[in-house]
Backbone bond lengths (Angstrom), bond angles and torsions (degrees), N, CA, C in turn:
res aa  C-N    CA-C-N  psi(-1)  N-CA   C-N-CA  omega(-1)  CA-C   N-CA-C  phi
1 X - - - 1.449 - - 1.530 108.49 -
2 X 1.308 117.20 131.84 1.456 119.58 -179.29 1.524 110.53 -72.19
3 X 1.313 114.73 153.03 1.464 120.51 -179.00 1.527 111.30 -62.38
4 X 1.343 117.80 -34.84 1.467 119.17 -179.75 1.532 110.39 -66.85
5 X 1.335 117.44 -34.91 1.456 120.94 178.09 1.528 109.91 -65.78
6 X 1.318 116.68 -46.66 1.465 120.84 178.02 1.527 110.09 -61.70
7 X 1.313 116.85 -39.44 1.469 120.46 177.50 1.520 112.07 -60.82
8 X 1.321 116.46 -40.52 1.463 120.57 177.66 1.523 110.60 -64.65
9 X 1.327 116.33 -43.23 1.464 119.55 177.53 1.522 111.11 -61.92
10 X 1.322 116.67 -42.84 1.465 121.55 -178.17 1.528 111.28 -60.16
11 X 1.318 117.34 -41.34 1.462 120.16 -179.91 1.522 111.82 -57.97
12 X 1.332 116.18 -31.10 1.451 119.74 -178.86 1.519 114.86 -85.02
13 X 1.328 117.65 -17.16 1.465 118.86 -174.81 1.530 114.87 -115.18
14 X 1.312 118.45 -13.53 1.468 119.90 -175.82 1.524 111.76 -58.26
15 X 1.306 118.09 -51.77 1.467 120.20 -175.53 1.529 112.85 -63.86
16 X 1.346 119.40 -46.26 1.467 117.42 176.23 1.530 112.92 -61.18
17 X 1.317 117.62 -37.60 1.463 119.72 178.11 1.522 111.02 -63.88
18 X 1.321 117.05 -40.93 1.468 120.27 177.84 1.518 110.48 -63.98
19 X 1.324 117.03 -43.81 1.466 120.22 177.93 1.521 110.49 -58.51
20 X 1.316 116.81 -42.11 1.464 120.96 -178.96 1.528 110.73 -61.33
21 X 1.315 117.39 -43.25 1.467 120.62 179.84 1.522 110.85 -69.50
22 X 1.317 117.54 -43.38 1.470 121.15 -178.69 1.524 110.29 -65.79
23 X 1.331 118.07 -27.74 1.466 121.42 -178.58 1.517 112.08 -59.58
24 X 1.324 117.61 -29.07 1.461 121.06 -177.33 1.522 112.85 -66.23
25 X 1.330 117.20 -41.31 1.453 120.88 -179.05 1.521 109.08 -172.78
26 X 1.324 117.46 160.12 1.462 118.61 173.89 1.529 109.41 -61.02
27 X 1.309 116.08 134.68 1.466 119.92 -172.72 1.524 109.57 -150.87
28 X 1.322 116.72 152.27 1.461 118.99 178.57 1.528 110.51 -93.52
29 X 1.318 115.59 164.36 1.461 121.96 -170.88 1.505 115.43 -53.26
30 X 1.321 117.30 -45.75 1.458 120.28 -179.00 1.527 110.69 -61.13
31 X 1.327 117.04 -41.22 1.466 120.77 178.30 1.527 111.27 -64.74
32 X 1.332 116.46 -37.60 1.461 120.56 178.20 1.527 109.48 -61.02
33 X 1.331 116.02 -48.49 1.463 120.53 -179.30 1.521 111.16 -60.95
34 X 1.306 117.48 -44.72 1.467 121.52 -179.02 1.523 111.86 -66.38
35 X 1.330 117.33 -38.75 1.460 120.68 179.39 1.526 110.57 -68.86
36 X 1.319 117.00 -39.33 1.464 120.91 176.84 1.528 109.89 -62.76
37 X 1.301 116.22 -44.03 1.473 120.90 178.47 1.539 110.50 -64.09
38 X 1.313 117.14 -42.70 1.470 121.29 -179.08 1.525 110.92 -64.25
39 X 1.340 116.80 -49.54 1.465 120.49 -177.17 1.524 112.29 -65.09
40 X 1.322 116.88 -30.16 1.465 120.37 -179.39 1.529 111.66 -92.62
41 X 1.320 116.10 7.22 1.475 121.94 -178.79 1.519 111.27 54.67
42 X 1.339 115.20 41.90 1.449 121.93 174.97 1.512 115.79 89.59
43 X 1.332 118.39 -7.00 1.467 120.31 -177.50 1.528 111.22 -66.04
44 X 1.324 116.46 -46.00 1.468 120.39 179.93 1.515 108.84 -94.79
45 X 1.320 115.44 101.74 1.463 122.89 179.30 1.528 106.59 -123.32
46 X 1.335 115.77 83.97 1.467 120.90 -173.07 1.517 111.55 -75.67
47 X 1.320 115.18 144.05 1.457 119.48 171.14 1.526 107.87 -73.23
48 X 1.312 115.93 158.80 1.464 120.17 179.21 1.526 110.39 -59.79
49 X 1.325 117.80 -40.05 1.471 119.67 -178.18 1.525 111.00 -66.17
50 X 1.331 118.02 -39.41 1.469 121.09 177.41 1.518 110.32 -64.02
51 X 1.320 116.28 -46.73 1.464 121.76 -178.84 1.520 111.54 -60.40
52 X 1.330 117.25 -54.29 1.460 119.94 -174.00 1.528 112.49 -72.11
53 X 1.322 117.43 -29.36 1.474 119.46 173.98 1.522 109.89 -64.60
54 X 1.337 116.33 -43.65 1.468 120.07 179.27 1.522 110.86 -65.44
55 X 1.325 117.41 -41.37 1.472 120.51 178.58 1.528 111.09 -62.56
56 X 1.320 117.31 -39.70 1.479 120.36 177.59 1.525 110.89 -65.09
57 X 1.327 116.67 -40.05 1.479 119.49 177.68 1.528 110.13 -62.97
58 X 1.323 117.05 -43.39 1.465 120.69 179.02 1.523 110.95 -62.81
59 X 1.322 116.15 -38.09 1.469 119.78 179.27 1.529 110.73 -68.85
60 X 1.327 117.43 -41.86 1.470 120.73 178.38 1.521 111.57 -62.63
61 X 1.333 116.82 -32.53 1.466 121.25 179.02 1.521 112.31 -80.78
62 X 1.327 117.36 -3.45 1.457 121.18 178.29 1.522 113.63 79.00
63 X 1.334 117.07 19.79 1.456 120.89 -177.71 1.526 112.75 -92.31
64 X 1.325 116.34 -24.10 1.463 121.19 175.19 1.518 109.23 -134.75
65 X 1.309 114.08 154.10 1.460 122.13 171.78 1.512 107.50 -114.27
66 X 1.319 116.09 148.25 1.452 118.91 175.47 1.522 109.10 -125.27
67 X 1.305 114.48 151.62 1.454 120.48 176.11 1.523 108.18 -150.46
68 X 1.322 114.78 153.86 1.457 119.54 178.64 1.521 108.74 -85.26
69 X 1.335 114.75 132.33 1.455 120.35 177.48 1.513 109.28 -131.02
70 X 1.326 114.56 147.13 1.457 120.38 177.15 1.528 108.22 -82.29
71 X 1.320 117.12 119.55 1.461 122.65 177.11 1.525 106.20 -123.30
72 X 1.347 115.35 112.63 1.469 121.33 -172.46 1.526 106.95 57.57
73 X 1.319 117.52 -120.85 1.471 119.81 -178.82 1.522 112.40 -104.77
74 X 1.321 116.17 11.34 1.456 119.96 -178.34 1.517 111.03 -119.67
75 X 1.335 114.59 150.95 1.458 119.84 170.65 1.515 107.22 -94.02
76 X 1.330 114.81 134.34 1.457 120.38 178.62 1.517 109.16 -132.88
77 X 1.316 113.77 145.85 1.456 119.28 177.81 1.520 107.84 -82.37
78 X 1.333 116.15 121.92 1.463 121.82 179.76 1.521 109.12 -106.58
79 X 1.313 114.96 146.53 1.454 121.65 -175.57 1.519 110.05 -118.44
80 X 1.329 115.67 142.52 1.457 121.01 174.47 1.521 108.83 -143.11
81 X 1.325 115.34 152.76 1.465 120.05 -179.16 1.519 111.14 -73.86
82 X 1.308 115.68 144.07 1.462 121.58 169.95 1.529 106.99 -88.64
83 X 1.296 116.82 172.90 1.464 120.17 175.77 1.527 109.68 -62.46
84 X 1.319 116.84 -40.79 1.470 120.69 176.61 1.524 109.85 -60.88
85 X 1.330 117.21 -39.64 1.454 121.44 178.22 1.516 111.92 -62.55
86 X 1.335 117.17 -40.27 1.474 120.77 177.63 1.532 110.77 -64.24
87 X 1.322 116.26 -40.45 1.458 120.60 179.82 1.530 110.42 -65.16
88 X 1.324 116.41 -47.71 1.469 121.03 179.97 1.528 110.03 -62.42
89 X 1.341 117.07 -42.24 1.464 120.34 178.77 1.520 110.59 -59.31
90 X 1.308 116.82 -44.77 1.461 121.28 179.32 1.525 110.86 -59.97
91 X 1.323 116.15 -45.21 1.464 121.02 179.70 1.525 110.96 -64.88
92 X 1.328 116.95 -43.47 1.458 120.43 -177.70 1.529 111.33 -69.11
93 X 1.325 117.18 -35.08 1.464 119.71 176.88 1.524 110.60 -64.47
94 X 1.316 117.17 -41.37 1.467 120.64 177.81 1.531 110.17 -62.70
95 X 1.328 116.94 -44.00 1.456 120.54 178.50 1.520 111.21 -63.90
96 X 1.332 116.73 -39.76 1.466 121.71 -179.68 1.526 110.41 -64.03
97 X 1.325 116.41 -42.58 1.469 120.09 179.52 1.530 110.81 -64.10
98 X 1.330 117.05 -38.58 1.467 120.18 176.71 1.527 110.20 -64.86
99 X 1.323 115.95 -42.68 1.461 121.94 179.59 1.522 110.74 -61.59
100 X 1.337 116.80 -47.19 1.468 120.44 179.57 1.527 110.99 -62.99
101 X 1.318 116.95 -41.68 1.459 120.22 178.66 1.520 111.82 -60.75
102 X 1.325 116.27 -45.47 1.463 120.47 179.59 1.526 111.01 -65.27
103 X 1.323 116.79 -40.56 1.461 121.18 178.12 1.521 110.63 -62.51
104 X 1.326 116.65 -45.82 1.469 121.29 178.80 1.524 111.46 -60.56
105 X 1.331 116.73 -39.60 1.464 120.06 179.65 1.544 111.04 -64.35
106 X 1.314 116.23 -38.78 1.471 119.59 178.85 1.535 110.03 -67.36
107 X 1.309 116.31 -45.58 1.468 120.62 -177.09 1.522 111.25 -68.06
108 X 1.315 117.36 -38.72 1.475 121.31 -175.65 1.524 113.09 -80.89
109 X 1.326 118.32 -7.68 1.491 120.66 -178.23 1.500 112.21 -74.33
């Protein structure tokens, strides 16, 4: 698979994946990136600029809220889903499952 193809796919899935991880609990950016990498067994290894750009877009859309929290001796911006974010995540997960099902049917035919 060419890198440009994977890049196109990534643009469509980064935000829903972030919403899914943030849905579990309020979490800061570094933890989000590490959890995404862990769950994908290293496949999703986002750069800091990709991660924080996506988080800012989600915040502008009203899907996540951020706040500064003291963690050890550092302040970190933590993210949590809004009610709108939970609704959008639910809708996008349903659409994703339909998409995967249709894709599997085409490939398995």
